[in-house]
Each structure stands twice: as structure tokens, then as C-alpha cells.
ROSEMI-77315 format. One record per atom (N, C-alpha, C): z, y, x; atom name; residue number from 1; residue in one letter. Coordinates in pm, 1 decimal, padded with zeros to 6 digits. Each point is the difference from the previous one (the first is absolute). Example, Ala and Ser with C-alpha at 12.3 -4.5 7.8 and 13.67 -1.06 7.14 Angstrom:
BEGIN
+----------+----------+----------+------+-----+-----+
!       c3 !       c2 !       c1 ! atom !   n ! res !
+----------+----------+----------+------+-----+-----+
!  00780.0 ! -00569.0 !  01319.0 !    N !   1 !   A !
!  00000.0 !  00119.0 ! -00089.0 !   CA !   1 !   A !
!  00000.0 !  00120.0 !  00090.0 !    C !   1 !   A !
! -00072.0 !  00105.0 ! -00035.0 !    N !   2 !   S !
!  00006.0 !  00119.0 !  00082.0 !   CA !   2 !   S !
!  00073.0 !  00109.0 ! -00077.0 !    C !   2 !   S !
+----------+----------+----------+------+-----+-----+
//
This chain:
BEGIN
+----------+----------+----------+------+-----+-----+
!       c3 !       c2 !       c1 ! atom !   n ! res !
+----------+----------+----------+------+-----+-----+
!  04590.9 !  00109.7 !  03782.8 !    N !   1 !   M !
! -00033.6 !  00084.2 ! -00120.2 !   CA !   1 !   M !
! -00084.3 ! -00075.5 ! -00095.3 !    C !   1 !   M !
!  00036.1 !  00010.6 ! -00124.7 !    N !   2 !   A !
! -00070.5 ! -00069.8 ! -00109.5 !   CA !   2 !   A !
! -00126.8 !  00069.8 ! -00039.7 !    C !   2 !   A !
! -00101.0 ! -00077.9 ! -00030.1 !    N !   3 !   A !
! -00126.4 !  00063.8 ! -00039.4 !   CA !   3 !   A !
!  00015.9 !  00054.2 ! -00141.5 !    C !   3 !   A !
! -00056.6 !  00113.4 ! -00024.8 !    N !   4 !   A !
!  00004.0 !  00064.4 ! -00133.1 !   CA !   4 !   A !
! -00086.1 ! -00078.3 ! -00097.4 !    C !   4 !   A !
!  00049.3 ! -00009.3 ! -00123.8 !    N !   5 !   E !
! -00082.4 ! -00070.1 ! -00096.0 !   CA !   5 !   E !
! -00109.6 !  00084.3 ! -00048.8 !    C !   5 !   E !
! -00122.3 ! -00048.5 ! -00030.6 !    N !   6 !   P !
! -00104.6 !  00084.4 ! -00050.8 !   CA !   6 !   P !
!  00033.6 !  00053.7 ! -00137.9 !    C !   6 !   P !
! -00040.9 !  00122.3 ! -00028.8 !    N !   7 !   P !
!  00030.5 !  00061.0 ! -00129.4 !   CA !   7 !   P !
! -00059.0 ! -00088.7 ! -00116.1 !    C !   7 !   P !
!  00067.7 ! -00008.1 ! -00105.8 !    N !   8 !   A !
! -00042.1 ! -00074.9 ! -00117.9 !   CA !   8 !   A !
! -00122.0 !  00076.2 ! -00064.0 !    C !   8 !   A !
! -00096.3 ! -00075.7 ! -00040.7 !    N !   9 !   T !
! -00114.2 !  00062.9 ! -00062.3 !   CA !   9 !   T !
!  00002.9 ! -00029.7 ! -00151.3 !    C !   9 !   T !
! -00047.9 !  00095.7 ! -00074.4 !    N !  10 !   Y !
! -00005.6 ! -00012.4 ! -00142.8 !   CA !  10 !   Y !
! -00121.3 ! -00084.0 ! -00043.5 !    C !  10 !   Y !
!  00024.5 ! -00104.8 ! -00074.6 !    N !  11 !   R !
! -00098.0 ! -00082.4 ! -00047.3 !   CA !  11 !   R !
!  00007.1 ! -00013.5 ! -00151.7 !    C !  11 !   R !
! -00082.8 !  00075.8 ! -00073.6 !    N !  12 !   P !
!  00014.6 ! -00005.3 ! -00146.9 !   CA !  12 !   P !
! -00043.8 ! -00131.8 ! -00053.2 !    C !  12 !   P !
!  00069.5 ! -00044.3 ! -00103.1 !    N !  13 !   T !
! -00043.5 ! -00129.0 ! -00060.7 !   CA !  13 !   T !
! -00075.6 !  00029.8 ! -00126.1 !    C !  13 !   T !
! -00116.1 ! -00056.7 ! -00010.0 !    N !  14 !   L !
! -00084.2 !  00014.1 ! -00117.0 !   CA !  14 !   L !
! -00007.1 ! -00135.1 ! -00073.0 !    C !  14 !   L !
!  00014.5 !  00011.8 ! -00130.9 !    N !  15 !   G !
! -00010.9 ! -00122.0 ! -00080.6 !   CA !  15 !   G !
! -00146.9 ! -00038.4 ! -00018.9 !    C !  15 !   G !
! -00022.9 ! -00106.9 ! -00060.9 !    N !  16 !   L !
! -00133.8 ! -00049.6 ! -00020.6 !   CA !  16 !   L !
! -00085.4 !  00094.5 ! -00088.1 !    C !  16 !   L !
!  00061.6 !  00071.3 ! -00088.2 !    N !  17 !   G !
! -00070.5 !  00088.7 ! -00096.2 !   CA !  17 !   G !
!  00004.4 !  00145.5 !  00036.6 !    C !  17 !   G !
!  00020.5 !  00029.7 !  00138.7 !    N !  18 !   W !
!  00013.0 !  00142.0 !  00037.4 !   CA !  18 !   W !
! -00115.1 !  00084.1 ! -00040.0 !    C !  18 !   W !
! -00122.1 ! -00064.6 ! -00011.6 !    N !  19 !   W !
! -00122.9 !  00072.9 ! -00023.1 !   CA !  19 !   W !
! -00012.0 !  00031.0 ! -00150.3 !    C !  19 !   W !
!  00082.8 ! -00063.5 ! -00081.6 !    N !  20 !   A !
! -00014.6 !  00027.0 ! -00146.7 !   CA !  20 !   A !
!  00081.5 !  00115.7 ! -00052.3 !    C !  20 !   A !
!  00066.8 !  00069.2 !  00093.4 !    N !  21 !   R !
!  00086.4 !  00110.9 ! -00042.3 !   CA !  21 !   R !
! -00069.5 !  00130.0 ! -00028.3 !    C !  21 !   R !
! -00112.4 !  00017.3 !  00067.0 !    N !  22 !   H !
! -00076.3 !  00125.3 ! -00018.1 !   CA !  22 !   H !
! -00148.0 ! -00032.0 ! -00029.8 !    C !  22 !   H !
! -00058.5 !  00078.3 ! -00085.9 !    N !  23 !   R !
! -00139.1 ! -00018.5 ! -00040.4 !   CA !  23 !   R !
! -00093.3 !  00003.5 !  00118.5 !    C !  23 !   R !
!  00023.7 !  00084.6 !  00092.5 !    N !  24 !   H !
! -00086.1 !  00011.0 !  00120.5 !   CA !  24 !   H !
!  00002.2 ! -00131.9 !  00074.3 !    C !  24 !   H !
!  00114.0 ! -00059.2 !  00021.2 !    N !  25 !   Y !
!  00006.3 ! -00126.2 !  00071.1 !   CA !  25 !   Y !
! -00066.7 ! -00113.2 ! -00079.2 !    C !  25 !   Y !
!  00012.7 !  00000.3 ! -00131.8 !    N !  26 !   V !
! -00060.3 ! -00100.9 ! -00081.7 !   CA !  26 !   V !
! -00151.0 !  00010.3 !  00015.7 !    C !  26 !   V !
! -00059.6 !  00115.2 ! -00011.8 !    N !  27 !   L !
! -00142.8 !  00021.9 !  00018.4 !   CA !  27 !   L !
! -00049.4 ! -00038.5 !  00137.0 !    C !  27 !   L !
!  00082.7 !  00031.6 !  00099.0 !    N !  28 !   Y !
! -00035.1 ! -00040.6 !  00136.9 !   CA !  28 !   Y !
! -00003.5 ! -00153.3 !  00012.3 !    C !  28 !   Y !
!  00100.5 ! -00067.6 ! -00050.6 !    N !  29 !   M !
!  00003.7 ! -00146.1 !  00006.9 !   CA !  29 !   M !
! -00118.7 ! -00067.0 ! -00074.6 !    C !  29 !   M !
! -00032.6 !  00061.9 ! -00117.9 !    N !  30 !   V !
! -00108.1 ! -00053.8 ! -00074.7 !   CA !  30 !   V !
! -00129.5 !  00019.8 !  00081.1 !    C !  30 !   V !
! -00016.7 !  00112.6 !  00062.8 !    N !  31 !   R !
! -00121.6 !  00021.6 !  00084.8 !   CA !  31 !   R !
! -00008.9 ! -00101.8 !  00115.6 !    C !  31 !   R !
!  00114.9 ! -00031.5 !  00054.7 !    N !  32 !   E !
!  00007.6 ! -00092.9 !  00114.5 !   CA !  32 !   E !
! -00024.9 ! -00145.4 ! -00052.4 !    C !  32 !   E !
!  00032.1 ! -00022.4 ! -00122.7 !    N !  33 !   F !
! -00024.4 ! -00139.6 ! -00053.1 !   CA !  33 !   F !
! -00145.0 ! -00023.6 ! -00047.3 !    C !  33 !   F !
! -00070.5 !  00108.3 ! -00032.0 !    N !  34 !   T !
! -00129.9 ! -00017.8 ! -00059.4 !   CA !  34 !   T !
! -00102.0 ! -00083.9 !  00084.2 !    C !  34 !   T !
!  00002.0 !  00003.7 !  00129.3 !    N !  35 !   P !
! -00099.9 ! -00079.6 !  00070.1 !   CA !  35 !   P !
!  00018.1 ! -00148.6 ! -00015.0 !    C !  35 !   P !
!  00119.4 ! -00048.5 ! -00034.5 !    N !  36 !   I !
!  00027.9 ! -00144.1 ! -00007.4 !   CA !  36 !   I !
! -00083.9 ! -00066.2 ! -00112.6 !    C !  36 !   I !
!  00011.1 !  00040.7 ! -00129.3 !    N !  37 !   P !
! -00083.0 ! -00069.1 ! -00096.4 !   CA !  37 !   P !
! -00149.9 !  00024.0 !  00026.7 !    C !  37 !   P !
! -00038.2 !  00115.3 !  00050.0 !    N !  38 !   F !
! -00142.6 !  00027.2 !  00028.2 !   CA !  38 !   F !
! -00049.6 ! -00096.9 !  00112.0 !    C !  38 !   F !
!  00086.7 ! -00017.1 !  00101.1 !    N !  39 !   G !
! -00040.6 ! -00092.8 !  00106.1 !   CA !  39 !   G !
! -00015.4 ! -00136.4 ! -00053.3 !    C !  39 !   G !
!  00090.1 ! -00047.5 ! -00089.5 !    N !  40 !   I !
! -00011.6 ! -00131.0 ! -00061.5 !   CA !  40 !   I !
! -00132.6 ! -00010.5 ! -00078.9 !    C !  40 !   I !
! -00034.4 !  00106.9 ! -00071.6 !    N !  41 !   W !
! -00124.5 ! -00007.4 ! -00073.4 !   CA !  41 !   W !
! -00119.3 ! -00004.0 !  00091.7 !    C !  41 !   W !
!  00005.4 !  00071.9 !  00111.9 !    N !  42 !   L !
! -00112.6 ! -00003.7 !  00098.2 !   CA !  42 !   L !
! -00010.4 ! -00138.1 !  00059.7 !    C !  42 !   L !
!  00111.9 ! -00068.8 !  00037.3 !    N !  43 !   L !
! -00010.9 ! -00133.4 !  00052.9 !   CA !  43 !   L !
! -00058.1 ! -00094.7 ! -00102.5 !    C !  43 !   L !
!  00039.1 !  00019.0 ! -00128.6 !    N !  44 !   W !
! -00055.1 ! -00086.3 ! -00110.9 !   CA !  44 !   W !
! -00150.1 !  00022.4 ! -00002.9 !    C !  44 !   W !
! -00040.7 !  00128.1 !  00009.7 !    N !  45 !   F !
! -00144.7 !  00034.5 ! -00011.8 !   CA !  45 !   F !
! -00077.2 ! -00066.1 !  00121.4 !    C !  45 !   F !
!  00055.5 !  00003.0 !  00118.9 !    N !  46 !   L !
! -00062.3 ! -00062.3 !  00118.6 !   CA !  46 !   L !
! -00015.0 ! -00149.5 ! -00021.7 !    C !  46 !   L !
!  00098.8 ! -00062.4 ! -00056.8 !    N !  47 !   V !
! -00013.2 ! -00142.6 ! -00031.9 !   CA !  47 !   V !
! -00115.0 ! -00029.9 ! -00094.2 !    C !  47 !   V !
! -00010.2 !  00092.8 ! -00103.7 !    N !  48 !   E !
! -00110.3 ! -00021.7 ! -00095.1 !   CA !  48 !   E !
! -00138.4 !  00020.4 !  00064.2 !    C !  48 !   E !
! -00001.7 !  00099.6 !  00096.6 !    N !  49 !   I !
! -00124.8 !  00021.3 !  00068.9 !   CA !  49 !   I !
! -00038.2 ! -00121.9 !  00084.1 !    C !  49 !   I !
!  00101.7 ! -00053.1 !  00067.5 !    N !  50 !   S !
! -00022.8 ! -00119.6 !  00085.6 !   CA !  50 !   S !
! -00054.3 ! -00115.1 ! -00081.3 !    C !  50 !   S !
!  00039.0 ! -00014.2 ! -00131.5 !    N !  51 !   R !
! -00048.1 ! -00106.1 ! -00084.4 !   CA !  51 !   R !
! -00147.6 !  00019.3 ! -00033.5 !    C !  51 !   R !
! -00052.7 !  00116.8 !  00019.4 !    N !  52 !   L !
! -00142.4 !  00020.3 ! -00034.0 !   CA !  52 !   L !
! -00097.9 ! -00075.8 !  00093.5 !    C !  52 !   L !
!  00052.3 ! -00049.9 !  00116.0 !    N !  53 !   K !
! -00088.7 ! -00073.2 !  00089.7 !   CA !  53 !   K !
! -00044.3 ! -00133.6 ! -00063.6 !    C !  53 !   K !
!  00079.6 ! -00040.8 ! -00101.7 !    N !  54 !   D !
! -00036.6 ! -00129.3 ! -00070.4 !   CA !  54 !   D !
! -00096.6 !  00027.5 ! -00115.5 !    C !  54 !   D !
! -00047.3 !  00119.5 ! -00003.2 !    N !  55 !   G !
! -00100.7 !  00034.5 ! -00110.1 !   CA !  55 !   G !
!  00078.8 !  00039.0 ! -00131.0 !    C !  55 !   G !
! -00076.2 !  00005.1 ! -00104.6 !    N !  56 !   P !
!  00060.7 !  00043.5 ! -00125.9 !   CA !  56 !   P !
!  00113.3 ! -00086.7 ! -00051.2 !    C !  56 !   P !
! -00008.9 ! -00133.8 !  00042.4 !    N !  57 !   N !
!  00105.2 ! -00092.4 ! -00045.0 !   CA !  57 !   N !
!  00135.7 !  00023.1 !  00074.3 !    C !  57 !   N !
! -00007.8 !  00066.7 !  00113.7 !    N !  58 !   G !
!  00125.9 !  00020.3 !  00071.7 !   CA !  58 !   G !
!  00078.6 !  00119.2 ! -00046.1 !    C !  58 !   G !
! -00060.2 !  00088.1 ! -00076.0 !    N !  59 !   F !
!  00073.2 !  00119.9 ! -00045.9 !   CA !  59 !   F !
!  00057.5 ! -00025.7 ! -00134.3 !    C !  59 !   F !
!  00129.9 !  00035.9 ! -00007.7 !    N !  60 !   Y !
!  00071.5 ! -00013.1 ! -00123.9 !   CA !  60 !   Y !
!  00048.2 !  00137.6 ! -00042.5 !    C !  60 !   Y !
! -00057.7 !  00048.8 ! -00103.4 !    N !  61 !   A !
!  00032.1 !  00136.1 ! -00044.5 !   CA !  61 !   A !
!  00138.1 !  00000.9 ! -00069.0 !    C !  61 !   A !
!  00091.2 !  00082.7 !  00056.7 !    N !  62 !   H !
!  00131.6 !  00009.7 ! -00053.6 !   CA !  62 !   H !
!  00008.3 !  00104.1 ! -00103.9 !    C !  62 !   H !
! -00055.4 ! -00026.8 ! -00112.1 !    N !  63 !   M !
!  00002.6 !  00101.8 ! -00111.2 !   CA !  63 !   M !
!  00111.0 ! -00033.8 ! -00104.0 !    C !  63 !   M !
!  00106.2 ! -00058.7 !  00048.8 !    N !  64 !   S !
!  00110.1 ! -00030.5 ! -00085.7 !   CA !  64 !   S !
!  00075.8 !  00129.7 ! -00029.5 !    C !  64 !   S !
!  00075.0 !  00007.9 ! -00105.4 !    N !  65 !   T !
!  00078.0 !  00120.3 ! -00030.8 !   CA !  65 !   T !
!  00092.0 !  00035.4 !  00110.7 !    C !  65 !   T !
!  00064.5 ! -00098.8 !  00061.8 !    N !  66 !   G !
!  00094.7 !  00029.0 !  00109.8 !   CA !  66 !   G !
! -00072.5 !  00064.4 !  00121.1 !    C !  66 !   G !
! -00114.9 ! -00053.2 !  00032.2 !    N !  67 !   F !
! -00070.4 !  00058.1 !  00116.6 !   CA !  67 !   F !
! -00048.1 !  00145.2 ! -00030.6 !    C !  67 !   F !
! -00045.1 !  00018.7 ! -00123.2 !    N !  68 !   V !
! -00042.5 !  00139.0 ! -00034.6 !   CA !  68 !   V !
!  00112.1 !  00094.8 !  00005.3 !    C !  68 !   V !
!  00116.7 ! -00040.6 ! -00051.8 !    N !  69 !   I !
!  00121.7 !  00087.1 !  00004.4 !   CA !  69 !   I !
!  00037.7 !  00025.9 !  00145.8 !    C !  69 !   I !
! -00000.9 ! -00109.0 !  00079.7 !    N !  70 !   F !
!  00039.1 !  00015.2 !  00142.9 !   CA !  70 !   F !
! -00098.0 !  00089.7 !  00072.4 !    C !  70 !   F !
! -00129.7 ! -00008.5 ! -00030.4 !    N !  71 !   S !
! -00098.8 !  00090.3 !  00058.4 !   CA !  71 !   S !
!  00022.7 !  00141.9 ! -00045.6 !    C !  71 !   S !
!  00039.1 !  00021.5 ! -00120.6 !    N !  72 !   A !
!  00019.4 !  00142.0 ! -00043.5 !   CA !  72 !   A !
!  00128.8 !  00057.5 !  00064.1 !    C !  72 !   A !
!  00104.7 ! -00082.5 !  00016.7 !    N !  73 !   V !
!  00116.8 !  00046.9 !  00067.0 !   CA !  73 !   V !
! -00025.7 !  00035.2 !  00146.7 !    C !  73 !   V !
! -00081.8 ! -00092.1 !  00061.7 !    N !  74 !   C !
! -00044.0 !  00030.3 !  00144.5 !   CA !  74 !   C !
! -00076.1 !  00120.7 !  00010.7 !    C !  74 !   C !
! -00092.7 !  00027.1 ! -00102.6 !    N !  75 !   L !
! -00075.7 !  00118.7 !  00003.2 !   CA !  75 !   L !
!  00091.4 !  00123.1 ! -00011.9 !    C !  75 !   L !
!  00093.1 ! -00002.9 ! -00085.4 !    N !  76 !   L !
!  00096.6 !  00110.5 ! -00013.5 !   CA !  76 !   L !
!  00078.3 !  00024.5 !  00126.5 !    C !  76 !   L !
!  00046.4 ! -00112.3 !  00062.9 !    N !  77 !   F !
!  00070.6 !  00015.2 !  00127.9 !   CA !  77 !   F !
! -00091.1 !  00058.4 !  00109.0 !    C !  77 !   F !
! -00125.2 ! -00045.6 !  00009.2 !    N !  78 !   A !
! -00088.9 !  00053.6 !  00098.6 !   CA !  78 !   A !
! -00028.0 !  00144.8 ! -00023.1 !    C !  78 !   A !
! -00016.2 !  00040.3 ! -00127.0 !    N !  79 !   L !
! -00028.1 !  00142.0 ! -00026.6 !   CA !  79 !   L !
!  00128.6 !  00086.9 !  00036.2 !    C !  79 !   L !
!  00119.1 ! -00052.5 ! -00043.4 !    N !  80 !   W !
!  00125.3 !  00070.0 !  00035.1 !   CA !  80 !   W !
!  00009.3 !  00017.9 !  00154.4 !    C !  80 !   W !
! -00021.9 ! -00105.9 !  00075.5 !    N !  81 !   H !
!  00011.3 !  00005.1 !  00144.7 !   CA !  81 !   H !
! -00102.6 !  00099.1 !  00055.2 !    C !  81 !   H !
! -00116.3 ! -00001.7 ! -00047.8 !    N !  82 !   S !
! -00112.2 !  00087.2 !  00047.3 !   CA !  82 !   S !
!  00034.4 !  00143.7 ! -00027.3 !    C !  82 !   S !
!  00039.3 !  00029.6 ! -00124.3 !    N !  83 !   V !
!  00025.9 !  00143.0 ! -00038.2 !   CA !  83 !   V !
!  00117.2 !  00049.9 !  00080.6 !    C !  83 !   V !
!  00108.7 ! -00077.6 !  00014.9 !    N !  84 !   T !
!  00114.3 !  00053.9 !  00079.2 !   CA !  84 !   T !
! -00031.2 !  00012.7 !  00142.5 !    C !  84 !   T !
! -00081.8 ! -00090.2 !  00055.4 !    N !  85 !   F !
! -00036.3 !  00009.3 !  00139.4 !   CA !  85 !   F !
! -00094.3 !  00123.3 !  00026.7 !    C !  85 !   F !
! -00097.5 !  00010.0 ! -00087.0 !    N !  86 !   L !
! -00096.2 !  00122.5 !  00017.1 !   CA !  86 !   L !
!  00074.8 !  00126.1 ! -00029.3 !    C !  86 !   L !
!  00099.9 !  00001.8 ! -00080.5 !    N !  87 !   S !
!  00072.6 !  00128.7 ! -00028.7 !   CA !  87 !   S !
!  00074.2 !  00044.9 !  00125.7 !    C !  87 !   S !
!  00029.7 ! -00091.8 !  00087.7 !    N !  88 !   L !
!  00064.9 !  00037.8 !  00120.6 !   CA !  88 !   L !
! -00094.0 !  00040.6 !  00112.2 !    C !  88 !   L !
! -00125.1 ! -00017.7 ! -00021.8 !    N !  89 !   S !
! -00103.7 !  00024.9 !  00112.9 !   CA !  89 !   S !
!  00005.4 !  00146.8 !  00043.4 !    C !  89 !   S !
!  00027.6 !  00094.9 ! -00090.1 !    N !  90 !   G !
!  00007.8 !  00137.8 !  00038.6 !   CA !  90 !   G !
!  00117.7 !  00031.5 !  00094.8 !    C !  90 !   G !
!  00099.4 ! -00083.9 ! -00008.6 !    N !  91 !   L !
!  00118.3 !  00022.4 !  00088.4 !   CA !  91 !   L !
! -00016.7 ! -00067.2 !  00132.0 !    C !  91 !   L !
! -00088.5 ! -00101.7 !  00009.1 !    N !  92 !   I !
! -00013.7 ! -00085.5 !  00118.0 !   CA !  92 !   I !
! -00116.3 !  00050.2 !  00086.2 !    C !  92 !   I !
! -00118.1 !  00022.0 ! -00066.5 !    N !  93 !   V !
! -00118.7 !  00030.8 !  00076.5 !   CA !  93 !   V !
! -00009.2 !  00154.0 !  00013.4 !    C !  93 !   V !
! -00037.2 !  00035.1 !  00123.9 !    N !  94 !   R !
! -00022.8 !  00140.9 !  00030.6 !   CA !  94 !   R !
! -00145.0 !  00012.1 !  00059.9 !    C !  94 !   R !
! -00081.7 !  00074.3 ! -00076.8 !    N !  95 !   L !
! -00138.8 !  00023.5 !  00046.9 !   CA !  95 !   L !
! -00016.4 !  00140.8 !  00052.5 !    C !  95 !   L !
! -00041.2 !  00011.7 !  00122.4 !    N !  96 !   P !
! -00019.2 !  00129.7 !  00059.6 !   CA !  96 !   P !
! -00132.1 !  00059.2 ! -00045.8 !    C !  96 !   P !
! -00005.1 !  00126.8 ! -00036.0 !    N !  97 !   L !
! -00114.1 !  00075.8 ! -00035.0 !   CA !  97 !   L !
! -00007.3 !  00125.6 !  00081.4 !    C !  97 !   L !
! -00070.7 ! -00010.8 !  00111.0 !    N !  98 !   G !
! -00001.3 !  00118.0 !  00089.5 !   CA !  98 !   G !
!  00133.8 !  00011.1 !  00073.3 !    C !  98 !   G !
!  00060.4 !  00113.5 ! -00014.1 !    N !  99 !   D !
!  00129.7 !  00023.7 !  00065.2 !   CA !  99 !   D !
!  00121.4 ! -00021.8 ! -00096.9 !    C !  99 !   D !
! -00027.4 ! -00045.5 ! -00120.4 !    N ! 100 !   R !
!  00106.5 ! -00023.0 ! -00095.2 !   CA ! 100 !   R !
! -00008.9 ! -00143.2 ! -00051.3 !    C ! 100 !   R !
!  00107.7 ! -00040.2 ! -00074.7 !    N ! 101 !   I !
!  00009.2 ! -00136.9 ! -00052.4 !   CA ! 101 !   I !
! -00010.3 !  00013.8 ! -00155.9 !    C ! 101 !   I !
! -00080.1 ! -00089.7 ! -00061.5 !    N ! 102 !   I !
! -00011.4 ! -00001.7 ! -00145.8 !   CA ! 102 !   I !
!  00125.5 ! -00043.2 ! -00057.8 !    C ! 102 !   I !
!  00041.6 !  00069.4 ! -00103.7 !    N ! 103 !   S !
!  00127.7 ! -00035.9 ! -00065.6 !   CA ! 103 !   S !
! -00007.4 ! -00134.6 ! -00075.4 !    C ! 103 !   S !
!  00105.1 ! -00046.8 ! -00055.3 !    N ! 104 !   G !
!  00008.7 ! -00134.9 ! -00052.7 !   CA ! 104 !   G !
! -00077.4 ! -00024.1 ! -00130.8 !    C ! 104 !   G !
! -00002.2 !  00094.0 ! -00091.2 !    N ! 105 !   R !
! -00070.3 ! -00026.2 ! -00130.4 !   CA ! 105 !   R !
! -00145.4 ! -00030.2 !  00012.7 !    C ! 105 !   R !
! -00079.4 !  00076.7 !  00075.5 !    N ! 106 !   P !
! -00144.4 ! -00039.0 !  00012.2 !   CA ! 106 !   P !
! -00018.3 ! -00132.2 !  00065.0 !    C ! 106 !   P !
!  00087.6 ! -00042.7 !  00088.8 !    N ! 107 !   I !
! -00014.3 ! -00133.6 !  00060.5 !   CA ! 107 !   I !
!  00025.6 ! -00109.1 ! -00101.6 !    C ! 107 !   I !
!  00104.4 !  00023.1 ! -00083.9 !    N ! 108 !   T !
!  00028.2 ! -00095.0 ! -00105.7 !   CA ! 108 !   T !
! -00109.6 ! -00014.8 ! -00099.8 !    C ! 108 !   T !
! -00058.2 !  00117.2 ! -00038.0 !    N ! 109 !   V !
! -00113.7 ! -00001.0 ! -00092.2 !   CA ! 109 !   V !
! -00117.7 ! -00070.8 !  00063.3 !    C ! 109 !   V !
! -00026.5 !  00025.0 !  00130.6 !    N ! 110 !   L !
! -00107.3 ! -00066.3 !  00070.3 !   CA ! 110 !   L !
!  00016.4 ! -00152.6 !  00003.7 !    C ! 110 !   L !
!  00122.1 ! -00045.3 !  00026.8 !    N ! 111 !   F !
!  00025.3 ! -00138.3 !  00005.0 !   CA ! 111 !   F !
! -00013.9 ! -00072.3 ! -00134.1 !    C ! 111 !   F !
!  00046.2 !  00068.3 ! -00108.8 !    N ! 112 !   F !
! -00020.5 ! -00053.5 ! -00131.9 !   CA ! 112 !   F !
! -00146.3 ! -00004.0 ! -00039.5 !    C ! 112 !   F !
! -00078.4 !  00103.6 !  00048.1 !    N ! 113 !   G !
! -00142.0 ! -00000.2 ! -00026.3 !   CA ! 113 !   G !
! -00070.2 ! -00114.7 !  00072.5 !    C ! 113 !   G !
!  00034.2 ! -00025.1 !  00123.6 !    N ! 114 !   V !
! -00053.6 ! -00107.0 !  00076.9 !   CA ! 114 !   V !
!  00036.2 ! -00137.1 ! -00067.5 !    C ! 114 !   V !
!  00118.3 ! -00011.6 ! -00054.8 !    N ! 115 !   W !
!  00042.2 ! -00120.9 ! -00058.0 !   CA ! 115 !   W !
! -00083.5 ! -00020.8 ! -00138.3 !    C ! 115 !   W !
! -00020.2 !  00109.0 ! -00074.6 !    N ! 116 !   L !
! -00081.1 ! -00007.9 ! -00115.9 !   CA ! 116 !   L !
! -00147.0 ! -00034.4 !  00032.7 !    C ! 116 !   L !
! -00055.4 !  00065.1 !  00100.7 !    N ! 117 !   A !
! -00133.5 ! -00031.4 !  00035.8 !   CA ! 117 !   A !
! -00019.3 ! -00145.1 !  00047.7 !    C ! 117 !   A !
!  00091.2 ! -00047.9 !  00084.5 !    N ! 118 !   A !
! -00004.7 ! -00134.6 !  00044.1 !   CA ! 118 !   A !
!  00015.8 ! -00102.6 ! -00121.6 !    C ! 118 !   A !
!  00085.3 !  00031.9 ! -00095.6 !    N ! 119 !   S !
!  00013.9 ! -00082.8 ! -00118.8 !   CA ! 119 !   S !
! -00126.9 ! -00003.9 ! -00074.9 !    C ! 119 !   S !
! -00068.0 !  00111.0 ! -00019.2 !    N ! 120 !   V !
! -00125.3 !  00007.0 ! -00075.5 !   CA ! 120 !   V !
! -00106.1 ! -00087.8 !  00070.5 !    C ! 120 !   V !
! -00011.3 !  00022.6 !  00133.5 !    N ! 121 !   V !
! -00099.7 ! -00075.6 !  00076.0 !   CA ! 121 !   V !
!  00024.2 ! -00151.5 ! -00004.3 !    C ! 121 !   V !
!  00124.8 ! -00041.6 !  00017.8 !    N ! 122 !   V !
!  00032.5 ! -00143.4 ! -00005.5 !   CA ! 122 !   V !
! -00025.8 ! -00052.5 ! -00145.5 !    C ! 122 !   V !
!  00042.0 !  00076.0 ! -00100.7 !    N ! 123 !   G !
! -00027.3 ! -00047.4 ! -00135.7 !   CA ! 123 !   G !
! -00148.1 ! -00008.7 ! -00031.6 !    C ! 123 !   G !
! -00072.6 !  00098.1 !  00051.7 !    N ! 124 !   F !
! -00146.3 ! -00011.5 ! -00023.5 !   CA ! 124 !   F !
! -00061.9 ! -00119.6 !  00070.1 !    C ! 124 !   F !
!  00043.7 ! -00023.6 !  00120.8 !    N ! 125 !   L !
! -00055.5 ! -00118.8 !  00074.1 !   CA ! 125 !   L !
!  00047.2 ! -00130.9 ! -00067.5 !    C ! 125 !   L !
!  00119.0 ! -00010.7 ! -00047.9 !    N ! 126 !   L !
!  00042.2 ! -00119.1 ! -00071.1 !   CA ! 126 !   L !
! -00083.0 ! -00024.6 ! -00126.0 !    C ! 126 !   L !
! -00022.0 !  00104.7 ! -00073.8 !    N ! 127 !   I !
! -00082.5 ! -00010.7 ! -00124.4 !   CA ! 127 !   I !
! -00146.2 ! -00025.7 !  00032.9 !    C ! 127 !   I !
! -00051.9 !  00065.7 !  00097.2 !    N ! 128 !   W !
! -00144.4 ! -00017.7 !  00039.7 !   CA ! 128 !   W !
! -00020.3 ! -00140.4 !  00050.2 !    C ! 128 !   W !
!  00088.5 ! -00048.1 !  00094.1 !    N ! 129 !   L !
! -00016.1 ! -00124.5 !  00056.0 !   CA ! 129 !   L !
!  00027.4 ! -00110.7 ! -00100.2 !    C ! 129 !   L !
!  00086.5 !  00026.9 ! -00100.7 !    N ! 130 !   G !
!  00027.2 ! -00097.7 ! -00102.7 !   CA ! 130 !   G !
! -00125.1 ! -00032.1 ! -00090.7 !    C ! 130 !   G !
! -00086.4 !  00102.6 ! -00010.1 !    N ! 131 !   H !
! -00117.3 ! -00017.1 ! -00082.5 !   CA ! 131 !   H !
! -00119.8 ! -00058.3 !  00078.3 !    C ! 131 !   H !
!  00014.5 ! -00008.1 !  00129.8 !    N ! 132 !   A !
! -00109.5 ! -00050.8 !  00085.1 !   CA ! 132 !   A !
! -00008.4 ! -00148.6 ! -00002.4 !    C ! 132 !   A !
+----------+----------+----------+------+-----+-----+
//
């Protein structure tokens, strides 16, 4: 008796630009791309911090137009990534309050508030320590 062949499975073929067909997919791909330039900027920043061990002569301020534009783009990417991530927090996090669970909107507002508070504290510390 011959063995039966396994049933054929459907395997859709997607082209390279499958994600460009719908706005939702484009925004998703942009969100997934945003950490890459920001990570490059952070690595660059770590290199500059490591050069401080040589004193003031080791630090080279990158205040060129290109670096400023790259930093601004990285800031926009970081903000986009943060806003989209925190917007999902109400769907992901469930906080129990007694015998019920807090709905999503207050959690999202709470997370945005914590983000704002942390940004203010870090900004204050950077400014305060910069004047010291």
C-alpha cells in the first residue's frame, strides 16, 4: 500500500513592498525602524563620553549641521516610538484595584504622566549638573 501524500499547504507569497500597501502597515514598519537610528546616536554618544577620560582635549563637539539634523531626526524617532509604545500600555497592562481591574485609558494617562515626570526630572538634573 502506498503512503498518502501530505496535503498541500497554502503559502502566500509577499513581495518586498508588502508593507507599503496599507497605511497601518507603513506606520507599523516606521515604528519598528525607529530604534535603529536612535541606537546609532546612542552609540555615538557613548563614544563621545568615553573620550572625556582624556580631559577637555579628548571631547570633540559634533555641532556640525549634519549632526544637529541627525540628532533632531533621532529625537523625532524616539518620540514617535515612545508615544506609540505608551499608547498601547492600556491594552497590555492590567492593574487590579480591589475586586476589579482598572480600564485602559487611566493606565495610559498614568504612563504618559510618569514619562513626563521622568523627562522633567532628567532635564532638570542635566541643566543643574551642567551649571555645577
